[in-house]
One Martini backbone bead per residue (centre of mass of N, CA, C, O) as a GRO file, in nm:
protein
  424
    1UNK     BB    1  -5.572  -1.001   6.373
    2UNK     BB    2  -5.563  -1.276   6.242
    3UNK     BB    3  -5.572  -1.168   5.953
    4UNK     BB    4  -5.310  -0.995   5.972
    5UNK     BB    5  -5.120  -1.228   6.042
    6UNK     BB    6  -5.169  -1.396   5.785
    7UNK     BB    7  -5.071  -1.179   5.587
    8UNK     BB    8  -4.777  -1.158   5.686
    9UNK     BB    9  -4.703  -1.454   5.643
   10UNK     BB   10  -4.755  -1.451   5.335
   11UNK     BB   11  -4.552  -1.230   5.260
   12UNK     BB   12  -4.297  -1.367   5.371
   13UNK     BB   13  -4.317  -1.622   5.200
   14UNK     BB   14  -4.312  -1.483   4.924
   15UNK     BB   15  -4.034  -1.346   4.957
   16UNK     BB   16  -3.872  -1.605   4.998
   17UNK     BB   17  -3.954  -1.735   4.729
   18UNK     BB   18  -3.828  -1.516   4.547
   19UNK     BB   19  -3.538  -1.550   4.641
   20UNK     BB   20  -3.514  -1.841   4.553
   21UNK     BB   21  -3.564  -1.789   4.255
   22UNK     BB   22  -3.320  -1.604   4.208
   23UNK     BB   23  -3.096  -1.802   4.303
   24UNK     BB   24  -3.162  -2.034   4.096
   25UNK     BB   25  -3.247  -1.876   3.799
   26UNK     BB   26  -3.068  -1.654   3.778
   27UNK     BB   27  -2.845  -1.487   3.622
   28UNK     BB   28  -2.546  -1.398   3.625
   29UNK     BB   29  -2.367  -1.140   3.651
   30UNK     BB   30  -2.251  -0.894   3.439
   31UNK     BB   31  -1.917  -0.840   3.342
   32UNK     BB   32  -1.768  -0.539   3.260
   33UNK     BB   33  -1.500  -0.454   3.107
   34UNK     BB   34  -1.252  -0.259   3.138
   35UNK     BB   35  -1.063  -0.064   2.984
   36UNK     BB   36  -0.748  -0.110   2.838
   37UNK     BB   37  -0.515   0.129   2.855
   38UNK     BB   38  -0.261  -0.020   2.740
   39UNK     BB   39  -0.393  -0.050   2.445
   40UNK     BB   40  -0.379   0.284   2.405
   41UNK     BB   41  -0.070   0.234   2.415
   42UNK     BB   42   0.306   0.201   2.425
   43UNK     BB   43   0.337   0.005   2.630
   44UNK     BB   44   0.480  -0.241   2.761
   45UNK     BB   45   0.470  -0.550   2.726
   46UNK     BB   46   0.449  -0.829   2.853
   47UNK     BB   47   0.611  -1.074   3.019
   48UNK     BB   48   0.861  -1.354   3.013
   49UNK     BB   49   1.016  -1.679   3.127
   50UNK     BB   50   1.038  -1.806   2.867
   51UNK     BB   51   1.154  -1.948   2.603
   52UNK     BB   52   1.244  -1.963   2.295
   53UNK     BB   53   0.931  -1.875   2.153
   54UNK     BB   54   0.732  -1.880   2.402
   55UNK     BB   55   0.755  -1.590   2.502
   56UNK     BB   56   0.617  -1.454   2.261
   57UNK     BB   57   0.356  -1.619   2.256
   58UNK     BB   58   0.255  -1.535   2.536
   59UNK     BB   59   0.239  -1.229   2.482
   60UNK     BB   60   0.045  -1.238   2.237
   61UNK     BB   61  -0.185  -1.369   2.382
   62UNK     BB   62  -0.229  -1.133   2.583
   63UNK     BB   63  -0.277  -0.905   2.373
   64UNK     BB   64  -0.540  -1.059   2.251
   65UNK     BB   65  -0.662  -1.016   2.548
   66UNK     BB   66  -0.894  -0.781   2.452
   67UNK     BB   67  -1.153  -0.561   2.406
   68UNK     BB   68  -1.094  -0.487   2.108
   69UNK     BB   69  -1.177  -0.801   2.009
   70UNK     BB   70  -1.496  -0.774   2.057
   71UNK     BB   71  -1.526  -0.533   1.800
   72UNK     BB   72  -1.291  -0.667   1.623
   73UNK     BB   73  -1.058  -0.751   1.376
   74UNK     BB   74  -0.798  -1.013   1.351
   75UNK     BB   75  -0.473  -1.066   1.191
   76UNK     BB   76  -0.192  -1.298   1.258
   77UNK     BB   77   0.160  -1.321   1.146
   78UNK     BB   78   0.465  -1.506   1.231
   79UNK     BB   79   0.794  -1.540   1.083
   80UNK     BB   80   1.082  -1.747   1.091
   81UNK     BB   81   1.340  -1.715   0.873
   82UNK     BB   82   1.575  -1.863   1.010
   83UNK     BB   83   1.397  -2.128   1.100
   84UNK     BB   84   1.164  -2.186   0.905
   85UNK     BB   85   0.902  -2.083   1.088
   86UNK     BB   86   0.627  -2.062   1.268
   87UNK     BB   87   0.554  -1.848   1.547
   88UNK     BB   88   0.262  -1.705   1.473
   89UNK     BB   89  -0.105  -1.739   1.506
   90UNK     BB   90  -0.413  -1.543   1.404
   91UNK     BB   91  -0.616  -1.566   1.167
   92UNK     BB   92  -0.449  -1.610   0.877
   93UNK     BB   93  -0.729  -1.660   0.674
   94UNK     BB   94  -0.844  -1.392   0.692
   95UNK     BB   95  -1.032  -1.175   0.510
   96UNK     BB   96  -0.883  -0.855   0.460
   97UNK     BB   97  -0.819  -0.530   0.469
   98UNK     BB   98  -0.501  -0.379   0.376
   99UNK     BB   99  -0.459  -0.136   0.243
  100UNK     BB  100  -0.122  -0.026   0.208
  101UNK     BB  101  -0.009  -0.325   0.207
  102UNK     BB  102  -0.058  -0.363  -0.097
  103UNK     BB  103   0.220  -0.238  -0.188
  104UNK     BB  104   0.390  -0.491  -0.145
  105UNK     BB  105   0.276  -0.661  -0.370
  106UNK     BB  106   0.341  -0.464  -0.593
  107UNK     BB  107   0.650  -0.443  -0.553
  108UNK     BB  108   0.721  -0.745  -0.572
  109UNK     BB  109   0.601  -0.795  -0.853
  110UNK     BB  110   0.779  -0.589  -1.007
  111UNK     BB  111   1.057  -0.692  -0.918
  112UNK     BB  112   1.014  -0.978  -1.032
  113UNK     BB  113   0.946  -0.895  -1.335
  114UNK     BB  114   1.151  -0.619  -1.385
  115UNK     BB  115   1.298  -0.460  -1.178
  116UNK     BB  116   1.466  -0.181  -1.056
  117UNK     BB  117   1.589  -0.094  -1.360
  118UNK     BB  118   1.332  -0.026  -1.485
  119UNK     BB  119   1.215   0.181  -1.730
  120UNK     BB  120   1.035   0.499  -1.734
  121UNK     BB  121   0.923   0.633  -2.034
  122UNK     BB  122   0.969   0.945  -2.211
  123UNK     BB  123   0.880   1.028  -2.544
  124UNK     BB  124   1.011   1.205  -2.835
  125UNK     BB  125   0.852   1.289  -3.145
  126UNK     BB  126   0.870   1.298  -3.516
  127UNK     BB  127   0.693   1.410  -3.815
  128UNK     BB  128   0.846   1.519  -4.113
  129UNK     BB  129   0.956   1.853  -4.227
  130UNK     BB  130   1.200   2.092  -4.306
  131UNK     BB  131   1.211   2.445  -4.378
  132UNK     BB  132   1.490   2.615  -4.392
  133UNK     BB  133   1.411   2.899  -4.507
  134UNK     BB  134   1.157   2.920  -4.277
  135UNK     BB  135   1.177   2.766  -4.005
  136UNK     BB  136   0.983   2.517  -4.077
  137UNK     BB  137   0.754   2.270  -3.953
  138UNK     BB  138   0.611   1.979  -4.116
  139UNK     BB  139   0.429   1.844  -3.850
  140UNK     BB  140   0.459   1.626  -3.576
  141UNK     BB  141   0.433   1.604  -3.221
  142UNK     BB  142   0.533   1.350  -2.977
  143UNK     BB  143   0.404   1.220  -2.665
  144UNK     BB  144   0.519   0.935  -2.487
  145UNK     BB  145   0.364   0.784  -2.226
  146UNK     BB  146   0.434   0.594  -1.886
  147UNK     BB  147   0.375   0.710  -1.602
  148UNK     BB  148   0.574   0.949  -1.480
  149UNK     BB  149   0.599   1.108  -1.164
  150UNK     BB  150   0.914   1.227  -1.202
  151UNK     BB  151   0.848   1.415  -1.405
  152UNK     BB  152   0.993   1.732  -1.470
  153UNK     BB  153   1.113   2.043  -1.547
  154UNK     BB  154   1.384   1.935  -1.654
  155UNK     BB  155   1.263   1.743  -1.858
  156UNK     BB  156   1.102   1.952  -2.012
  157UNK     BB  157   1.343   2.125  -2.101
  158UNK     BB  158   1.483   1.902  -2.270
  159UNK     BB  159   1.251   1.866  -2.474
  160UNK     BB  160   1.249   2.156  -2.577
  161UNK     BB  161   1.544   2.168  -2.669
  162UNK     BB  162   1.508   1.954  -2.895
  163UNK     BB  163   1.324   2.132  -3.067
  164UNK     BB  164   1.503   2.386  -3.093
  165UNK     BB  165   1.744   2.222  -3.232
  166UNK     BB  166   1.598   2.222  -3.521
  167UNK     BB  167   1.565   2.533  -3.612
  168UNK     BB  168   1.280   2.652  -3.522
  169UNK     BB  169   0.963   2.877  -3.519
  170UNK     BB  170   0.760   2.671  -3.673
  171UNK     BB  171   0.451   2.478  -3.637
  172UNK     BB  172   0.293   2.264  -3.882
  173UNK     BB  173   0.098   2.116  -3.643
  174UNK     BB  174   0.082   1.875  -3.395
  175UNK     BB  175   0.027   1.811  -3.053
  176UNK     BB  176   0.086   1.482  -2.930
  177UNK     BB  177  -0.071   1.242  -2.724
  178UNK     BB  178   0.051   0.927  -2.603
  179UNK     BB  179  -0.191   0.717  -2.408
  180UNK     BB  180  -0.166   0.385  -2.481
  181UNK     BB  181  -0.050   0.233  -2.233
  182UNK     BB  182  -0.346   0.285  -2.125
  183UNK     BB  183  -0.630   0.323  -2.022
  184UNK     BB  184  -0.895   0.571  -1.951
  185UNK     BB  185  -0.882   0.531  -1.655
  186UNK     BB  186  -0.867   0.750  -1.363
  187UNK     BB  187  -0.972   0.525  -1.178
  188UNK     BB  188  -1.028   0.294  -0.942
  189UNK     BB  189  -1.158   0.023  -0.822
  190UNK     BB  190  -1.332   0.121  -0.534
  191UNK     BB  191  -1.324   0.420  -0.521
  192UNK     BB  192  -1.373   0.706  -0.360
  193UNK     BB  193  -1.501   1.005  -0.465
  194UNK     BB  194  -1.400   1.177  -0.183
  195UNK     BB  195  -1.119   1.132  -0.235
  196UNK     BB  196  -0.763   1.174  -0.280
  197UNK     BB  197  -0.720   1.102  -0.595
  198UNK     BB  198  -0.541   0.991  -0.837
  199UNK     BB  199  -0.427   1.037  -1.167
  200UNK     BB  200  -0.445   0.796  -1.442
  201UNK     BB  201  -0.184   0.906  -1.631
  202UNK     BB  202   0.067   0.894  -1.881
  203UNK     BB  203   0.069   1.231  -1.872
  204UNK     BB  204   0.309   1.338  -1.664
  205UNK     BB  205   0.372   1.625  -1.434
  206UNK     BB  206   0.448   1.630  -1.124
  207UNK     BB  207   0.195   1.420  -1.089
  208UNK     BB  208   0.033   1.552  -1.332
  209UNK     BB  209  -0.219   1.622  -1.589
  210UNK     BB  210   0.010   1.855  -1.761
  211UNK     BB  211   0.211   1.804  -1.999
  212UNK     BB  212   0.092   1.929  -2.254
  213UNK     BB  213   0.051   2.225  -2.166
  214UNK     BB  214   0.344   2.270  -2.069
  215UNK     BB  215   0.483   2.218  -2.338
  216UNK     BB  216   0.345   2.438  -2.505
  217UNK     BB  217   0.426   2.679  -2.325
  218UNK     BB  218   0.733   2.634  -2.353
  219UNK     BB  219   0.753   2.673  -2.656
  220UNK     BB  220   0.637   2.960  -2.660
  221UNK     BB  221   0.860   3.071  -2.466
  222UNK     BB  222   1.076   3.002  -2.717
  223UNK     BB  223   0.921   3.117  -2.994
  224UNK     BB  224   0.707   2.902  -3.083
  225UNK     BB  225   0.489   2.845  -3.343
  226UNK     BB  226   0.153   2.710  -3.342
  227UNK     BB  227  -0.014   2.531  -3.619
  228UNK     BB  228  -0.252   2.369  -3.432
  229UNK     BB  229  -0.299   2.110  -3.237
  230UNK     BB  230  -0.229   2.104  -2.870
  231UNK     BB  231  -0.437   1.829  -2.788
  232UNK     BB  232  -0.376   1.565  -2.912
  233UNK     BB  233  -0.471   1.207  -2.979
  234UNK     BB  234  -0.190   1.002  -3.064
  235UNK     BB  235  -0.024   0.762  -3.208
  236UNK     BB  236   0.276   0.663  -3.278
  237UNK     BB  237   0.421   0.624  -3.561
  238UNK     BB  238   0.639   0.403  -3.708
  239UNK     BB  239   0.812   0.650  -3.869
  240UNK     BB  240   0.910   0.795  -3.636
  241UNK     BB  241   1.127   1.024  -3.471
  242UNK     BB  242   1.356   1.029  -3.230
  243UNK     BB  243   1.434   1.301  -2.998
  244UNK     BB  244   1.360   1.201  -2.691
  245UNK     BB  245   1.461   1.080  -2.354
  246UNK     BB  246   1.291   1.009  -2.045
  247UNK     BB  247   1.386   0.863  -1.716
  248UNK     BB  248   1.275   0.624  -1.472
  249UNK     BB  249   1.275   0.394  -1.219
  250UNK     BB  250   1.149   0.165  -1.015
  251UNK     BB  251   1.348   0.235  -0.784
  252UNK     BB  252   1.259   0.544  -0.778
  253UNK     BB  253   0.958   0.466  -0.658
  254UNK     BB  254   0.968   0.309  -0.382
  255UNK     BB  255   0.987   0.521  -0.153
  256UNK     BB  256   0.721   0.670  -0.213
  257UNK     BB  257   0.542   0.417  -0.196
  258UNK     BB  258   0.638   0.321   0.101
  259UNK     BB  259   0.735   0.541   0.299
  260UNK     BB  260   0.491   0.753   0.192
  261UNK     BB  261   0.238   0.622   0.066
  262UNK     BB  262   0.205   0.666  -0.246
  263UNK     BB  263  -0.051   0.613  -0.465
  264UNK     BB  264   0.058   0.685  -0.741
  265UNK     BB  265   0.319   0.514  -0.734
  266UNK     BB  266   0.170   0.247  -0.706
  267UNK     BB  267   0.009   0.269  -0.974
  268UNK     BB  268   0.250   0.283  -1.156
  269UNK     BB  269   0.359   0.001  -1.090
  270UNK     BB  270   0.102  -0.149  -1.167
  271UNK     BB  271   0.116  -0.047  -1.478
  272UNK     BB  272   0.385  -0.175  -1.544
  273UNK     BB  273   0.278  -0.457  -1.510
  274UNK     BB  274   0.057  -0.433  -1.724
  275UNK     BB  275   0.255  -0.360  -1.965
  276UNK     BB  276   0.399  -0.642  -1.951
  277UNK     BB  277   0.131  -0.788  -2.052
  278UNK     BB  278   0.021  -0.510  -2.208
  279UNK     BB  279   0.112  -0.240  -2.399
  280UNK     BB  280  -0.184  -0.191  -2.500
  281UNK     BB  281  -0.416  -0.083  -2.304
  282UNK     BB  282  -0.370  -0.123  -2.015
  283UNK     BB  283  -0.488  -0.291  -1.720
  284UNK     BB  284  -0.573  -0.395  -1.413
  285UNK     BB  285  -0.613  -0.691  -1.505
  286UNK     BB  286  -0.320  -0.725  -1.603
  287UNK     BB  287  -0.188  -0.688  -1.328
  288UNK     BB  288  -0.348  -0.910  -1.180
  289UNK     BB  289  -0.240  -1.142  -1.351
  290UNK     BB  290   0.051  -1.118  -1.244
  291UNK     BB  291  -0.012  -1.150  -0.942
  292UNK     BB  292  -0.157  -1.422  -0.966
  293UNK     BB  293   0.088  -1.581  -1.066
  294UNK     BB  294   0.250  -1.547  -0.809
  295UNK     BB  295   0.039  -1.662  -0.604
  296UNK     BB  296   0.030  -1.939  -0.734
  297UNK     BB  297   0.329  -2.009  -0.674
  298UNK     BB  298   0.262  -1.972  -0.350
  299UNK     BB  299  -0.035  -2.139  -0.318
  300UNK     BB  300  -0.274  -1.963  -0.429
  301UNK     BB  301  -0.605  -1.889  -0.462
  302UNK     BB  302  -0.872  -1.694  -0.565
  303UNK     BB  303  -1.030  -1.750  -0.280
  304UNK     BB  304  -0.805  -1.594  -0.086
  305UNK     BB  305  -0.867  -1.331  -0.267
  306UNK     BB  306  -0.871  -0.966  -0.361
  307UNK     BB  307  -0.813  -0.766  -0.652
  308UNK     BB  308  -0.795  -0.401  -0.768
  309UNK     BB  309  -0.515  -0.263  -0.687
  310UNK     BB  310  -0.195  -0.101  -0.589
  311UNK     BB  311  -0.259   0.084  -0.309
  312UNK     BB  312  -0.545   0.029  -0.126
  313UNK     BB  313  -0.801   0.213  -0.183
  314UNK     BB  314  -0.979  -0.010  -0.225
  315UNK     BB  315  -1.274  -0.181  -0.114
  316UNK     BB  316  -1.196  -0.471  -0.280
  317UNK     BB  317  -0.969  -0.555  -0.104
  318UNK     BB  318  -0.833  -0.894  -0.020
  319UNK     BB  319  -0.645  -1.031   0.244
  320UNK     BB  320  -0.398  -1.222   0.415
  321UNK     BB  321  -0.159  -1.287   0.639
  322UNK     BB  322  -0.045  -1.534   0.490
  323UNK     BB  323   0.003  -1.389   0.220
  324UNK     BB  324   0.186  -1.160   0.314
  325UNK     BB  325   0.405  -1.348   0.427
  326UNK     BB  326   0.468  -1.497   0.163
  327UNK     BB  327   0.572  -1.245   0.016
  328UNK     BB  328   0.800  -1.180   0.219
  329UNK     BB  329   0.945  -1.449   0.190
  330UNK     BB  330   1.004  -1.431  -0.108
  331UNK     BB  331   1.170  -1.173  -0.099
  332UNK     BB  332   1.390  -1.283   0.098
  333UNK     BB  333   1.483  -1.513  -0.122
  334UNK     BB  334   1.535  -1.242  -0.312
  335UNK     BB  335   1.778  -1.018  -0.344
  336UNK     BB  336   1.658  -0.835  -0.585
  337UNK     BB  337   1.411  -0.771  -0.390
  338UNK     BB  338   1.492  -0.721  -0.091
  339UNK     BB  339   1.679  -0.479  -0.099
  340UNK     BB  340   1.484  -0.256  -0.218
  341UNK     BB  341   1.253  -0.309  -0.024
  342UNK     BB  342   1.389  -0.267   0.253
  343UNK     BB  343   1.496   0.027   0.191
  344UNK     BB  344   1.184   0.142   0.137
  345UNK     BB  345   1.096   0.098   0.412
  346UNK     BB  346   0.984   0.188   0.692
  347UNK     BB  347   1.124   0.321   0.998
  348UNK     BB  348   1.111   0.291   1.315
  349UNK     BB  349   1.155   0.617   1.442
  350UNK     BB  350   1.269   0.758   1.152
  351UNK     BB  351   1.065   0.706   0.892
  352UNK     BB  352   0.805   0.781   0.741
  353UNK     BB  353   0.511   0.627   0.865
  354UNK     BB  354   0.716   0.543   1.132
  355UNK     BB  355   0.847   0.791   1.273
  356UNK     BB  356   0.618   0.815   1.529
  357UNK     BB  357   0.704   0.511   1.609
  358UNK     BB  358   0.854   0.332   1.874
  359UNK     BB  359   0.996   0.500   2.062
  360UNK     BB  360   1.233   0.375   2.286
  361UNK     BB  361   1.259   0.090   2.153
  362UNK     BB  362   1.347  -0.215   2.011
  363UNK     BB  363   1.195  -0.128   1.736
  364UNK     BB  364   1.369   0.101   1.693
  365UNK     BB  365   1.539   0.072   1.389
  366UNK     BB  366   1.418  -0.224   1.311
  367UNK     BB  367   1.155  -0.185   1.194
  368UNK     BB  368   1.028  -0.283   0.863
  369UNK     BB  369   0.725  -0.128   0.741
  370UNK     BB  370   0.396  -0.136   0.620
  371UNK     BB  371   0.141   0.070   0.616
  372UNK     BB  372  -0.228   0.092   0.697
  373UNK     BB  373  -0.498   0.339   0.608
  374UNK     BB  374  -0.842   0.327   0.669
  375UNK     BB  375  -1.152   0.314   0.731
  376UNK     BB  376  -1.133   0.081   0.997
  377UNK     BB  377  -0.815   0.053   0.918
  378UNK     BB  378  -0.516  -0.137   1.034
  379UNK     BB  379  -0.178  -0.194   0.914
  380UNK     BB  380   0.110  -0.437   0.920
  381UNK     BB  381   0.413  -0.504   0.712
  382UNK     BB  382   0.725  -0.700   0.773
  383UNK     BB  383   1.037  -0.644   0.943
  384UNK     BB  384   1.270  -0.809   1.182
  385UNK     BB  385   1.484  -0.829   1.474
  386UNK     BB  386   1.568  -1.031   1.702
  387UNK     BB  387   1.762  -1.068   1.984
  388UNK     BB  388   1.878  -1.355   1.856
  389UNK     BB  389   1.895  -1.269   1.525
  390UNK     BB  390   1.635  -1.318   1.403
  391UNK     BB  391   1.442  -1.330   1.127
  392UNK     BB  392   1.139  -1.147   1.067
  393UNK     BB  393   0.795  -1.180   0.968
  394UNK     BB  394   0.487  -0.977   0.923
  395UNK     BB  395   0.118  -0.967   0.985
  396UNK     BB  396  -0.114  -0.694   1.063
  397UNK     BB  397  -0.481  -0.706   1.087
  398UNK     BB  398  -0.708  -0.435   1.128
  399UNK     BB  399  -1.062  -0.446   1.167
  400UNK     BB  400  -1.334  -0.260   1.273
  401UNK     BB  401  -1.256   0.024   1.361
  402UNK     BB  402  -1.308   0.319   1.538
  403UNK     BB  403  -0.987   0.344   1.586
  404UNK     BB  404  -0.681   0.339   1.443
  405UNK     BB  405  -0.500   0.368   1.701
  406UNK     BB  406  -0.562   0.093   1.819
  407UNK     BB  407  -0.406  -0.064   1.603
  408UNK     BB  408  -0.130   0.072   1.632
  409UNK     BB  409  -0.077  -0.001   1.929
  410UNK     BB  410  -0.085  -0.302   1.887
  411UNK     BB  411   0.143  -0.321   1.676
  412UNK     BB  412   0.364  -0.199   1.849
  413UNK     BB  413   0.356  -0.422   2.072
  414UNK     BB  414   0.427  -0.654   1.891
  415UNK     BB  415   0.702  -0.545   1.799
  416UNK     BB  416   0.824  -0.520   2.078
  417UNK     BB  417   0.801  -0.825   2.142
  418UNK     BB  418   0.987  -0.922   1.901
  419UNK     BB  419   1.256  -0.734   1.980
  420UNK     BB  420   1.299  -0.797   2.257
  421UNK     BB  421   1.458  -0.885   2.552
  422UNK     BB  422   1.477  -1.184   2.734
  423UNK     BB  423   1.450  -1.342   3.047
  424UNK     BB  424   1.569  -1.685   3.119
   0.00000   0.00000   0.00000
């Protein structure tokens, strides 16, 4: 019995000692935060009783304190254009993938360099001579393309009419496409092979690389016999005669580029910028050189960003919220840039890629901003008016997302916080 008693005492003492060890040395229990359901919806952001702009700053602080940002990256900058001061920053110099907010830099650069009225021309030339007695033309027809995605069947018909007006029924020569406006690369650097990528050709019809074949078929449909190569690639010779010109302007491209986030239209603007730098065989590097010159004027060095294309499709683009806001500020300061840019941006709850967002809130009909979405990335950059009448611009960049909708809901709530009226 005595042995049993001693054993029990020993066990009790050991148990007590173990409890003491747990109490003193064990780590405190880890509390795992429950997902914040309000971050997954467009519920009204928290309120604040502080005066402007502290009220907005307090709300944005609270929005950023969410489980979403334990597993993803965010960069945010809001600038008060009216007060000419920074309203809010959170990691403004983090280099992040911009997705289609890259199109804002493209649009601003083109408007700054060329203007909204700059024509994107498709020209029709010929060289040779007509044999009147035989209604035969001995020579070549040239189509000089400049990558116009809005060239359509009406334009094609006008070009064919110009050839028919020569009074011929036979062409002894070649139909030549002059595609020397840009290099031969059909894709952009860093584009994914399995994406629905646009074709980067100077010879576009209805946004596709089929102008040459369509032109030849239309000529034959009008009874013209072609004896020669119907798909030659030759530069227009210096002595050729201009037969017809069709064009659309940079301003004509902006709405498709920004409201609808059309990648081809963005790349077209990008290559107009390139062609302004070097007219013959212009490259993406030529466009980047022009954009780099603008960013240098705005105070940025090449270590602050990386540029690869005009649309944001590339995996190699990196911008910062600070840079995007600087571009928006620059545009705001230049009426010839701001007016066409602002009119072409999607309007929250109304049109474009923001049509389905922020309905029934103070941001609806107010926020005008470019969206950006690629795998793991959601971004938003643009303008709005605060309830006190101040003009604001902002850049919100979410990277490393498991679901893009998480980024969109966060951006919506930020915009709602910027636009709504606070009770002071």
